[in-house]
C-alpha positions as CSV (number, residue, x, y, z in Angstrom):
1,A,14.5,29.2,-2.8
2,D,15.7,27.3,-6.1
3,P,19.9,27.6,-5.8
4,R,19.7,27.8,-9.5
5,V,18.3,31.1,-9.2
6,I,20.2,34.1,-8.8
7,Q,19.9,35.7,-5.1
8,P,20.5,39.2,-4.5
9,E,23.8,40.2,-3.9
10,P,25.5,40.2,-0.7
11,P,26.6,43.4,1.1
12,T,30.3,42.4,1.0
13,A,30.8,45.1,-1.7
14,M,30.0,48.0,1.1
15,K,33.8,47.7,1.9
16,R,35.1,48.1,-1.9
17,A,32.4,50.5,-2.3
18,A,33.8,52.5,1.0
19,A,37.8,52.0,-0.4
20,F,36.4,53.8,-3.6
21,S,34.8,56.7,-2.0
22,V,38.1,57.3,0.2
23,A,40.0,57.0,-3.0
24,F,37.4,59.5,-4.8
25,L,38.1,62.3,-2.3
26,L,41.8,61.7,-2.1
27,S,41.8,62.0,-6.3
28,G,39.7,65.1,-6.1
29,I,42.2,67.2,-4.0
30,H,43.8,68.6,-7.0
31,A,40.6,68.9,-9.1
32,E,40.8,72.2,-11.5
33,G,39.1,75.0,-9.0
34,A,38.6,72.6,-6.0
35,P,39.6,74.7,-2.7
36,K,42.9,73.6,-1.1
37,Q,42.3,71.6,2.1
38,Y,43.9,68.7,4.1
39,P,42.7,65.3,3.0
40,V,43.5,63.3,5.9
41,T,40.4,65.0,8.1
42,K,38.6,63.7,5.4
43,V,39.8,60.1,5.4
44,V,39.0,60.3,9.4
45,N,35.8,61.2,8.8
46,L,35.4,58.4,6.1
47,L,36.6,56.1,8.7
48,E,34.6,57.1,11.7
49,D,31.5,56.6,9.0
50,M,32.8,53.1,8.2
51,K,33.0,52.3,12.0
52,K,29.3,53.4,12.5
53,K,28.4,51.5,10.3
54,L,30.0,48.3,11.1
55,E,28.5,49.0,14.2
56,A,24.7,49.0,13.3
57,E,25.4,46.0,10.8
58,A,26.4,44.3,13.7
59,E,23.3,45.4,15.6
60,K,21.5,44.2,12.6
61,D,23.1,40.8,12.2
62,E,22.7,40.1,16.2
63,D,18.7,40.1,15.8
64,V,19.3,37.9,12.6
65,D,21.1,35.7,14.9
66,E,18.8,35.8,17.8
67,K,16.0,35.2,15.3
68,M,17.8,32.5,13.8
69,K,18.4,30.8,17.1
70,C,14.8,30.7,18.0
71,W,13.5,29.0,14.8
72,C,16.3,26.5,15.4
73,K,15.0,25.9,18.7
74,E,11.2,25.8,17.6
75,T,11.8,24.0,14.6
76,E,14.0,21.4,16.3
77,Q,11.0,21.0,19.3
78,T,8.4,20.9,16.4
79,K,9.7,18.5,14.7
80,T,11.0,16.1,17.3
81,E,7.4,15.9,18.7
82,S,5.6,15.5,15.3
83,M,8.1,12.7,14.7
84,A,7.1,11.1,18.1
85,G,3.6,11.3,17.2
86,T,4.2,9.9,13.9
87,E,6.4,7.1,15.2
88,S,3.4,6.3,18.1
89,Q,1.2,6.4,14.8
90,L,3.1,3.9,12.7
91,T,3.0,1.6,16.2
92,T,-0.7,1.9,16.3
93,L,-1.2,1.4,12.5
94,S,0.9,-1.7,12.6
95,A,-1.1,-3.1,15.1
96,L,-4.5,-2.3,13.1
97,I,-3.1,-3.8,9.9
98,E,-1.9,-7.1,11.9
99,T,-5.3,-7.1,13.8
100,S,-7.5,-6.9,10.2
101,A,-5.3,-9.2,8.3
102,A,-5.9,-11.7,11.4
103,D,-9.6,-10.9,11.2
104,S,-10.0,-11.2,7.3
105,V,-8.0,-14.5,7.8
106,R,-10.5,-15.8,10.7
107,L,-13.4,-14.6,8.8
108,S,-12.3,-16.2,5.5
109,S,-12.2,-19.5,7.1
110,E,-15.5,-18.8,9.1
111,I,-17.3,-17.7,5.6
112,S,-15.7,-21.4,4.3
113,G,-17.3,-23.1,6.8
114,H,-20.4,-21.8,6.8
115,E,-20.7,-22.1,2.7
116,G,-19.6,-26.0,3.7
117,D,-23.0,-26.1,6.0
118,L,-24.9,-24.2,3.6
119,T,-24.3,-26.5,0.8
120,S,-24.6,-29.9,3.3
121,S,-28.2,-28.2,4.1
122,E,-29.2,-27.8,0.7
123,N,-28.1,-31.1,-0.2
124,S,-30.1,-32.4,3.0
125,L,-32.7,-30.6,2.0
126,S,-32.7,-31.7,-1.8
127,A,-32.2,-35.1,-0.7
128,A,-35.4,-35.0,1.3
129,E,-37.4,-33.5,-1.0
130,A,-36.5,-36.0,-3.5
131,Q,-37.3,-38.7,-0.6
132,R,-41.0,-37.0,-0.3
133,K,-41.4,-36.7,-3.7
134,K,-41.0,-40.5,-4.1
135,Q,-43.1,-41.3,-1.1
136,Q,-46.0,-39.4,-2.5
137,E,-45.5,-41.0,-5.7
138,T,-45.9,-44.2,-3.7
139,F,-48.8,-43.1,-1.6
140,E,-50.8,-41.6,-5.3
141,E,-50.0,-45.4,-6.6
142,E,-51.5,-47.3,-3.5
143,E,-54.5,-44.8,-3.3
144,K,-55.1,-45.4,-6.9
145,E,-55.1,-48.9,-6.4
146,I,-57.3,-49.0,-3.2
147,E,-59.7,-46.9,-4.8
148,E,-59.7,-48.8,-8.3
149,S,-60.3,-52.0,-5.8
150,L,-63.2,-50.1,-3.8
151,T,-64.9,-49.3,-7.1
152,G,-64.7,-52.9,-8.4
153,V,-66.4,-54.2,-4.9
154,D,-68.7,-51.5,-5.4
155,A,-69.4,-52.9,-8.8
156,A,-69.7,-56.6,-7.7
157,L,-71.9,-55.7,-4.8
158,D,-74.1,-53.8,-7.0
159,H,-74.1,-57.0,-9.7
160,L,-75.0,-59.4,-6.8
161,Q,-78.1,-57.5,-5.9
162,P,-81.1,-59.5,-7.7
163,K,-82.7,-56.7,-10.0
164,S,-85.3,-59.5,-11.8
165,A,-87.1,-62.5,-11.9
166,S,-84.1,-63.7,-13.6
167,F,-81.5,-63.7,-11.6
168,L,-81.6,-67.1,-10.4
169,A,-80.4,-68.3,-14.0
170,T,-77.9,-65.6,-14.2
171,A,-76.7,-66.3,-10.6
172,S,-73.8,-68.5,-11.6
173,D,-72.5,-66.1,-14.3
174,V,-72.6,-63.0,-11.5
175,K,-70.7,-65.0,-9.2
176,E,-68.1,-66.3,-11.5
177,Q,-67.7,-62.5,-12.4
178,T,-67.6,-61.6,-8.7
179,L,-65.3,-64.8,-7.5
180,D,-63.1,-63.5,-10.6
181,L,-63.0,-60.2,-8.9
182,I,-62.3,-61.4,-5.8
183,R,-58.9,-63.1,-6.9
184,R,-57.8,-60.2,-8.7
185,L,-58.1,-58.6,-5.3
186,Q,-56.5,-61.0,-3.4
187,R,-53.7,-60.8,-5.1
188,K,-53.3,-57.2,-4.6
189,H,-54.4,-57.1,-0.9
190,Y,-53.2,-60.4,0.9
191,A,-55.8,-62.1,3.2
192,Q,-54.6,-61.4,6.8
193,Q,-54.5,-57.8,6.0
194,M,-57.5,-57.4,5.4
195,G,-59.0,-58.4,8.6
196,L,-61.3,-61.3,7.5
197,T,-62.6,-64.1,9.8
198,A,-61.3,-68.0,9.5
199,G,-64.5,-68.8,7.4
200,R,-64.7,-66.2,5.3
201,R,-60.6,-66.3,4.7
202,K,-61.5,-70.0,3.5
203,I,-64.3,-68.9,1.3
204,L,-61.7,-66.6,0.0
205,L,-59.0,-68.5,-0.4
206,A,-60.9,-71.2,-1.7
207,S,-62.0,-69.3,-4.6
208,T,-58.9,-68.4,-5.8
209,A,-58.1,-72.1,-6.6
210,A,-57.4,-72.6,-10.1
211,R,-59.6,-75.7,-10.2
212,L,-62.8,-74.4,-8.3
213,D,-65.3,-75.0,-10.3
214,V,-68.3,-72.7,-10.2
215,D,-71.8,-74.6,-10.0
216,A,-75.0,-74.3,-7.8
217,S,-73.9,-76.9,-5.2
218,E,-70.5,-76.7,-4.9
219,S,-69.7,-72.8,-4.8
220,P,-70.6,-70.5,-1.9
221,A,-73.6,-69.2,-1.3
222,T,-74.3,-65.3,-2.8
223,G,-75.0,-64.2,1.0
224,E,-71.4,-65.3,1.8
225,V,-69.9,-63.9,-1.3
226,V,-71.8,-60.8,-0.2
227,G,-70.6,-60.6,3.0
228,V,-66.4,-61.1,2.1
229,L,-67.0,-58.6,-0.5
230,S,-68.3,-56.1,2.3
231,S,-65.8,-57.1,4.5
232,M,-63.2,-56.5,2.0
233,K,-64.6,-53.0,1.5
234,D,-64.7,-52.2,4.8
235,T,-61.2,-53.5,5.1
236,M,-59.8,-51.5,2.1
237,A,-61.8,-48.2,3.1
238,T,-59.9,-48.7,6.6
239,N,-56.6,-49.3,5.1
240,L,-57.3,-46.1,2.7
241,N,-57.9,-43.9,5.3
242,K,-55.1,-45.2,7.2
243,T,-52.6,-44.5,4.3
244,R,-54.1,-41.3,4.3
245,A,-53.3,-40.7,7.5
246,E,-49.6,-42.0,7.2
247,E,-49.3,-39.4,4.2
248,A,-50.8,-36.5,6.0
249,A,-48.0,-37.3,8.6
250,S,-45.5,-37.9,6.3
251,A,-46.6,-34.5,4.9
252,E,-46.5,-32.6,8.0
253,T,-43.4,-34.4,9.0
254,F,-41.5,-33.4,6.0
255,T,-43.1,-29.6,6.1
256,G,-41.7,-29.4,9.5
257,L,-38.2,-30.7,8.2
258,K,-38.5,-28.4,5.6
259,T,-39.2,-25.4,7.6
260,A,-36.0,-26.4,9.7
261,K,-34.4,-26.8,6.8
262,M,-35.1,-23.5,5.4
263,T,-34.8,-21.9,9.0
264,E,-31.1,-23.2,9.0
265,I,-30.2,-22.3,5.4
266,K,-31.3,-18.9,5.7
267,A,-29.7,-18.4,8.8
268,T,-26.3,-19.6,7.1
269,K,-26.8,-17.3,4.7
270,E,-27.9,-14.4,7.1
271,A,-24.4,-15.8,8.7
272,I,-22.0,-15.8,5.3
273,I,-23.6,-12.4,4.5
274,S,-22.6,-11.0,8.2
275,K,-18.9,-12.4,7.6
276,K,-18.7,-11.3,4.6
277,Q,-19.3,-7.7,5.3
278,Q,-17.2,-7.7,8.4
279,K,-14.5,-9.1,6.1
280,A,-15.0,-6.4,3.5
281,K,-14.7,-3.9,6.7
282,A,-11.5,-5.3,8.0
283,D,-10.1,-5.3,4.2
284,T,-11.0,-2.0,3.8
285,A,-9.3,-1.5,7.0
286,E,-6.0,-3.2,6.1
287,A,-6.0,-1.2,3.1
288,R,-6.6,2.2,4.4
289,A,-4.1,1.4,7.4
290,K,-1.7,0.4,4.9
291,K,-2.0,3.5,3.3
292,D,-1.9,5.8,6.2
293,L,1.3,4.1,7.3
294,E,2.8,4.5,3.7
295,D,1.9,8.2,4.3
296,A,3.0,8.4,8.1
297,Q,6.5,6.5,6.9
298,A,6.8,9.0,4.1
299,S,6.3,12.0,6.5
300,L,8.6,10.7,9.0
301,L,11.0,10.6,6.5
302,V,10.2,14.0,5.5
303,D,10.5,15.4,9.0
304,K,13.5,13.7,9.7
305,Q,15.4,15.0,6.4
306,F,14.2,18.9,7.4
307,L,15.2,18.6,10.8
308,A,18.5,17.6,9.9
309,D,19.0,19.8,6.9
310,A,17.7,22.4,9.6
311,K,20.5,21.6,12.3
312,V,23.0,21.7,9.4
313,K,22.0,25.0,8.3
314,C,21.6,26.0,12.1
315,E,25.1,25.0,12.4
316,Q,26.5,26.6,9.4
317,H,24.7,29.9,10.3
318,E,26.6,29.8,13.8
319,V,30.1,29.3,11.8
320,E,29.6,31.8,9.5
321,Y,27.7,34.4,12.3
322,A,30.7,33.8,14.6
323,E,33.3,34.4,11.2
324,R,31.0,37.8,10.4
325,V,31.4,38.8,13.9
326,K,35.3,38.5,14.0
327,T,35.9,39.8,11.0
328,R,33.6,42.7,11.9
329,N,35.3,43.2,15.0
330,E,38.6,43.2,12.9
331,E,37.4,45.7,10.8
332,I,36.1,47.9,13.4
333,T,39.3,47.6,15.6
334,G,41.4,48.6,12.2
335,C,39.0,51.8,12.0
336,S,39.6,52.8,15.1
337,E,43.3,51.8,15.2
338,A,43.8,54.3,11.7
339,V,41.6,57.0,13.5
340,A,43.8,56.8,16.2
341,I,46.5,56.7,14.3
342,L,46.0,60.1,11.7
343,S,44.3,62.0,14.7
344,D,47.7,61.7,16.9
345,D,49.0,65.5,17.3
346,S,52.4,64.6,15.9
347,A,50.9,62.9,12.8
348,R,48.7,66.3,12.4
349,D,52.0,68.1,12.8
350,T,53.4,66.5,9.9
351,F,50.7,66.8,7.5
352,S,50.6,70.1,8.1
353,R,54.1,70.5,7.4
354,T,53.7,67.8,4.5
355,F,50.8,69.8,2.8
356,N,52.0,73.5,3.8
357,A,55.2,72.6,1.5
358,G,53.2,71.7,-1.4
359,A,53.6,68.5,-1.8
360,S,50.7,66.4,-3.1
361,F,49.4,63.9,-0.9
362,L,48.9,61.1,-3.9
363,Q,50.9,63.2,-6.7
364,L,48.7,61.7,-9.3
365,Q,48.7,63.3,-12.6
366,L,45.8,62.3,-14.8
367,D,46.9,62.3,-18.5
368,D,44.2,62.2,-21.1
369,R,44.2,57.9,-21.3
370,A,42.7,58.2,-17.9
371,A,40.3,60.9,-18.6
372,Q,39.3,59.4,-21.6
373,A,38.8,55.8,-20.1
374,A,36.9,57.4,-17.2
375,Q,34.7,59.6,-19.5
376,V,33.6,55.8,-21.1
377,L,32.9,54.4,-18.1
378,N,30.8,57.2,-16.6
379,K,28.7,57.2,-20.0
380,A,28.1,53.1,-19.2
381,A,27.4,53.9,-15.7
382,S,24.7,56.6,-16.7
383,K,22.9,53.9,-18.8
384,T,23.5,51.1,-16.3
385,Q,23.1,52.8,-13.0
386,D,25.9,50.6,-11.8
387,A,27.7,52.2,-9.1
388,R,30.7,50.1,-9.8
389,L,31.2,51.7,-12.9
390,V,31.5,54.9,-11.2
391,A,33.9,53.8,-8.8
392,M,35.8,52.2,-11.3
393,S,36.3,55.5,-13.2
394,H,37.4,57.3,-9.8
395,R,40.0,55.1,-9.1
396,L,41.6,55.9,-12.6
397,R,42.4,59.2,-11.0
398,I,44.4,57.4,-8.2
399,D,45.2,53.8,-8.8
400,A,48.2,52.6,-11.3
401,F,46.7,51.6,-15.0
402,D,47.7,48.1,-14.2
403,Q,45.7,47.6,-11.0
404,V,42.6,49.4,-12.6
405,K,43.0,47.0,-15.3
406,E,43.4,43.7,-13.2
407,E,39.8,44.9,-11.3
408,I,38.7,45.8,-14.9
409,D,39.1,42.0,-15.9
410,S,37.7,41.1,-12.5
411,M,34.8,42.9,-13.0
412,V,34.3,41.6,-16.7
413,L,34.6,37.9,-15.3
414,Q,32.4,38.6,-12.5
415,L,29.8,39.8,-15.3
416,K,30.0,36.8,-17.7
417,K,29.6,34.8,-14.7
418,I,26.6,36.5,-13.5
419,Q,25.3,36.3,-17.3
420,K,25.8,32.9,-17.6
421,E,24.1,32.2,-14.3
422,E,21.0,34.1,-15.3
423,V,20.8,32.1,-18.5
424,V,21.0,29.4,-16.4
425,S,18.2,30.5,-14.1
426,K,16.1,31.9,-17.1
427,D,16.1,28.0,-18.4
428,S,15.5,26.6,-14.9
429,C,12.3,28.9,-14.3
430,I,11.1,27.8,-17.7
431,E,11.6,24.2,-17.2
432,R,9.9,24.5,-13.6
433,L,7.1,26.3,-14.9
434,Q,6.3,23.7,-17.8
435,D,7.0,20.9,-15.5
436,N,4.2,22.5,-13.1
437,T,1.8,23.0,-16.0
438,L,2.4,19.3,-17.1
439,D,1.6,17.9,-13.3
440,T,-1.3,20.1,-13.1
441,T,-2.8,19.0,-16.4
442,K,-1.8,15.4,-15.3
443,S,-3.4,15.9,-12.2
444,S,-6.5,17.6,-13.4
445,N,-7.0,14.2,-15.9
446,S,-6.6,11.8,-13.0
447,K,-8.8,13.9,-10.6
448,A,-11.5,14.0,-13.3
449,Q,-11.3,10.2,-14.1
450,A,-11.0,10.0,-10.5
451,D,-14.4,11.7,-9.5
452,S,-16.3,9.9,-12.6
453,K,-15.1,6.8,-10.9
454,V,-16.6,8.3,-7.3
455,A,-19.6,9.1,-9.5
456,G,-20.1,5.4,-11.2
457,L,-19.3,3.7,-7.7
458,E,-22.2,5.8,-6.1
459,D,-24.3,5.3,-9.0
460,L,-23.6,1.4,-8.7
461,L,-24.1,1.8,-4.9
462,A,-27.5,3.3,-5.2
463,Q,-28.6,0.9,-8.0
464,N,-27.4,-1.8,-5.8
465,N,-29.6,-0.3,-2.8
466,R,-32.7,0.0,-5.5
467,S,-32.2,-3.8,-6.0
468,V,-32.3,-5.1,-2.4
469,K,-35.5,-2.8,-1.9
470,T,-36.8,-4.3,-5.1
471,L,-35.7,-7.9,-4.0
472,K,-37.1,-7.5,-0.4
473,L,-40.4,-6.4,-1.4
474,E,-40.8,-9.1,-4.1
475,I,-39.8,-11.9,-0.7
476,E,-42.4,-10.3,1.1
477,E,-45.0,-10.5,-1.7
478,V,-43.8,-14.2,-2.6
479,K,-44.3,-14.7,1.3
480,S,-47.7,-13.2,1.2
481,E,-48.9,-15.2,-1.5
482,L,-47.6,-18.2,0.0
483,K,-49.4,-17.6,3.2
484,T,-53.0,-16.6,1.6
485,A,-52.1,-19.9,-0.7
486,E,-51.7,-22.4,2.9
487,N,-54.7,-20.3,4.2
488,D,-57.1,-21.3,1.2
489,M,-55.6,-24.9,1.4
490,E,-56.4,-25.4,5.0
491,L,-59.9,-24.0,4.5
492,R,-60.4,-26.3,1.5
493,Q,-59.2,-29.3,3.5
494,N,-61.6,-28.4,5.9
495,E,-64.5,-28.1,3.8
496,S,-63.5,-31.2,1.8
497,A,-63.5,-33.0,5.4
498,E,-66.9,-31.6,6.2
499,I,-68.1,-32.9,2.8
500,L,-66.6,-36.0,2.8
501,K,-68.0,-36.7,6.6
502,D,-71.8,-35.6,5.1
503,Q,-71.2,-37.9,2.3
504,K,-69.8,-41.0,4.4
505,R,-72.7,-40.2,7.0
506,T,-75.5,-40.0,4.2
507,Q,-73.9,-43.7,2.7
508,E,-73.9,-45.2,6.3
509,L,-77.6,-44.0,6.9
510,L,-78.7,-45.3,3.3
511,G,-77.1,-48.4,4.2
512,R,-78.6,-49.0,7.5
513,A,-82.3,-48.2,6.0
514,L,-81.4,-50.5,2.9
515,E,-80.2,-53.2,5.7
516,V,-83.3,-52.8,7.8
517,L,-85.5,-52.7,4.4
518,S,-84.1,-56.0,3.3
519,N,-84.4,-57.6,6.8
520,V,-88.4,-56.9,6.7
521,Y,-88.7,-58.0,2.9
522,G,-86.0,-60.7,2.8
523,P,-83.2,-60.7,0.1
524,S,-85.3,-61.6,-3.0
525,F,-87.5,-58.3,-2.7
526,L,-85.6,-56.4,-4.9
527,Q,-86.2,-58.9,-7.9
528,E,-89.9,-59.5,-6.6
529,G,-92.6,-56.7,-8.2
530,R,-94.7,-55.3,-5.6
531,A,-97.8,-53.7,-5.9
532,D,-97.4,-51.1,-3.3
533,G,-94.0,-49.9,-5.2
534,S,-91.7,-51.1,-1.9
535,N,-89.1,-52.5,-4.4
536,K,-88.4,-49.1,-6.3
537,V,-87.9,-47.7,-3.0
538,M,-85.2,-49.7,-2.5
539,L,-83.6,-49.5,-5.7
540,L,-84.0,-45.7,-5.2
541,L,-81.9,-45.9,-2.0
542,Q,-79.7,-48.0,-3.4
543,Q,-78.8,-45.6,-6.3
544,I,-78.9,-42.7,-3.8
545,S,-75.9,-44.5,-1.8
546,N,-73.9,-45.4,-5.0
547,D,-74.4,-41.7,-6.1
548,A,-73.1,-40.6,-2.8
549,K,-69.9,-43.0,-3.2
550,V,-69.3,-41.6,-6.6
551,M,-69.5,-37.9,-5.0
552,Q,-67.4,-39.2,-2.5
553,T,-64.8,-40.2,-4.7
554,K,-65.0,-37.1,-7.1
555,A,-63.9,-35.0,-3.8
556,E,-61.4,-37.1,-2.8
557,A,-59.6,-36.7,-6.0
558,D,-60.6,-32.7,-6.3
559,L,-58.9,-32.7,-2.9
560,K,-55.8,-34.6,-3.9
561,S,-55.3,-32.6,-6.9
562,A,-55.6,-29.4,-5.1
563,V,-53.5,-30.9,-2.1
564,K,-50.8,-31.5,-5.3
565,D,-51.2,-28.2,-6.6
566,Y,-50.5,-26.5,-3.3
567,E,-47.4,-28.8,-3.1
568,Q,-46.4,-27.4,-6.4
569,F,-47.2,-23.9,-5.7
570,K,-45.1,-24.1,-2.3
571,N,-42.1,-26.0,-3.8
572,D,-42.1,-23.3,-6.3
573,A,-42.6,-20.5,-3.9
574,L,-39.6,-21.6,-1.6
575,V,-37.6,-22.0,-4.3
576,A,-38.0,-18.4,-5.5
577,I,-37.4,-17.1,-2.2
578,S,-34.6,-18.9,-1.8
579,T,-33.4,-18.0,-5.2
580,K,-34.2,-14.3,-4.3
581,E,-32.3,-14.4,-0.8
582,Q,-29.3,-15.5,-2.6
583,S,-29.6,-12.6,-4.7
584,L,-29.5,-10.6,-1.6
585,V,-26.6,-12.4,-0.4
586,D,-24.9,-11.8,-3.8
587,L,-25.7,-8.0,-3.3
588,G,-24.6,-7.7,0.1
589,V,-21.4,-8.8,-1.0
590,E,-21.6,-6.3,-4.3
591,K,-22.2,-3.8,-1.9
592,S,-19.7,-4.1,0.4
593,E,-17.1,-4.3,-2.2
594,T,-18.3,-1.4,-4.1
595,Q,-18.5,0.5,-0.6
596,A,-14.9,-0.6,-0.5
597,D,-14.0,0.9,-3.7
598,L,-15.9,4.0,-3.3
599,L,-13.8,4.7,-0.2
600,E,-10.7,4.2,-2.1
601,A,-11.5,6.1,-5.1
602,S,-13.1,9.2,-2.8
603,A,-9.7,9.0,-0.9
604,E,-7.5,9.3,-4.4
605,A,-9.5,11.9,-5.5
606,K,-9.0,14.2,-2.1
607,D,-5.7,13.3,-2.7
608,L,-5.4,15.0,-6.0
609,E,-7.3,17.6,-4.7
610,K,-4.3,18.1,-2.7
611,D,-2.1,17.8,-5.3
612,L,-3.6,20.2,-7.4
613,V,-3.9,23.0,-4.3
614,A,-0.1,22.2,-3.9
615,L,0.6,22.7,-7.4
616,G,-1.2,25.8,-7.9
617,K,0.8,27.1,-4.8
618,T,3.9,26.2,-6.3
619,K,3.0,28.1,-9.5
620,T,2.3,31.1,-7.4
621,A,5.3,30.9,-6.2
622,L,7.3,30.0,-9.0
623,K,5.6,33.2,-11.1
624,E,6.8,35.3,-7.5
625,E,10.1,33.8,-8.2
626,C,10.3,34.2,-12.1
627,D,8.2,36.9,-13.5
628,F,10.6,39.7,-12.9
629,L,13.5,37.3,-14.5
630,L,11.8,36.1,-17.3
631,S,10.2,40.2,-18.0
632,K,13.2,41.9,-17.6
633,F,15.6,39.0,-18.8
634,D,16.7,40.7,-22.6
635,L,16.8,44.4,-20.7
636,R,19.6,42.8,-17.9
637,Q,21.4,40.8,-20.6
638,E,21.5,43.8,-23.1
639,A,22.7,46.1,-20.0
640,R,25.2,43.9,-18.9
641,E,26.6,43.1,-22.5
642,Q,27.0,46.8,-22.5
643,E,28.9,47.1,-19.1
644,M,31.1,44.5,-20.5
645,E,31.7,46.4,-23.8
646,A,32.3,49.8,-21.9
647,L,34.8,48.0,-19.6
648,V,36.5,46.4,-22.4
649,T,36.6,49.5,-24.0
650,A,38.3,51.1,-21.2
651,K,41.0,48.7,-20.7
652,S,42.1,48.8,-24.3
653,I,42.5,52.8,-23.6
654,L,44.2,52.3,-20.7
655,S,46.5,50.0,-22.6
656,G,47.1,52.6,-25.0
657,M,44.5,52.2,-27.8
658,N,43.4,55.7,-29.5
659,V,39.6,55.2,-29.3
660,E,37.5,58.3,-30.8
661,P,36.2,60.9,-28.3
662,L,33.0,60.1,-27.1
663,A,29.9,62.0,-27.2
664,A,28.4,64.3,-24.7
């Protein structure tokens, strides 16, 4: 209980009340109409009663002492065990904090290393992609040049084929154009790379000389030129296929490298996510352990203080109990000795002679002032129900006025002290109730804010989970689309390969047919008109061969465009997947941080809930302690004022002041 609240008065007034009772019995001897009797017998009986009460009080006090000793022993044992457990918990928590901190530092270092590896891998992949792009551009330029050269060679061969009877007249012009084409091709493709024979290389080199004179006598024969062009065409076609094969190999190598790098990047990102989650758990464990450590330290301090206070209280109880036992034994001994003295035969004879002689034991005379003062005190006692006023009125019959006035002054001072202490107790109750109300309001607001924060974090965590689920679905969708595109591209390449194969086979068959017809009918067959129309057949075969070449070129261009579109789609898809996977990494880190915040907010909400429960219990205890004081405060103050007023009036009467007689 709070020391500022007035506690019940201890039963130390028993001795005084007993003394007042003895005095009252003795004072009633000479009351008007009282029978004549020996007062010593009554005194002896009263002393016997006092002795019995002291012995009963000793038994009760002994029971209380036994309970107090038991409580002290149990409290010391319980608190000692509790403190030992708390100290063990402190050791465990300290070790956990050190371990968690070390894990956090280690994981931070590992995360930093993984992030460096991730940056290095991404830079390597970017460099490889840039190099691959450059290689692809170079290939496209070379492929375009070779295709243009092949188209020029095809056109030259077409012009060199005799188409009419006037061919001999224009042969020089055609040959000149053809030689000019050879010069341009020679600048693009070195002769040794073309795989030409020494003789044809000589013809080609001679044809590129700036001083070459093109005339019928010195220039190479048409058949020779056609042979050179055909050889160049075959060589360029071979080089084109070789270049394309090298490009396909480079693309395949790059795809393998990119796949390996993407796998490495994915593994690194997963490692970063895992390590960040582990770090978040380690940080959370460290924070929780620190809070538990603070709570354990506070609990240990409370237990130590409680145990110290309990020891002081127990020691004080032992001292006070010993003093009470000593004092009570002295009182019992004194009562026994007094009874023995008063009950002795010689004492009885003396008392008999004294009272038979008509001498009064107390020889007190009540005067009007004492009677009037007693009336005032009795009237006040009937209003306040205070036994001390009744006892004081009885003492007026036996004690001297000065002694009674001193007792009145003492009672007035005591009443004033109680009056003042009760005001302090009232203020203390009001203040503590107000503090409890303010603390409850503050804790309720904090609890509402903590609950709101918990709800917000739970919503954020749910949104995070939904975002993760959506991103995973999107990644799977992009991967599915990429797989579909890859299958379609493979099918397209297979179909294009079959088409190109058929077209090349067609050209080969047409070429062989033309070669057979040329061997049969001669090189001038196409320029000579034949009645059977055979020349038209050869011309038609040549036209079909040319159309097949055009179709082949178009198919190759379409395939090239499709491959380029597929590569672009693939790059875009891989970038999208990488971006979404990075978003998953960020969401994983955000989720770990949110979970840590949610754990902390939930713990805070639980602590506030405990505080509110404790405040509620405190309020209940305060109401039990203070309700009676506050509800009866004015009545108690007024009654005590009346007591003091009656005492002051009685003292004034005893001091000789004339007071109007009180109404009955």
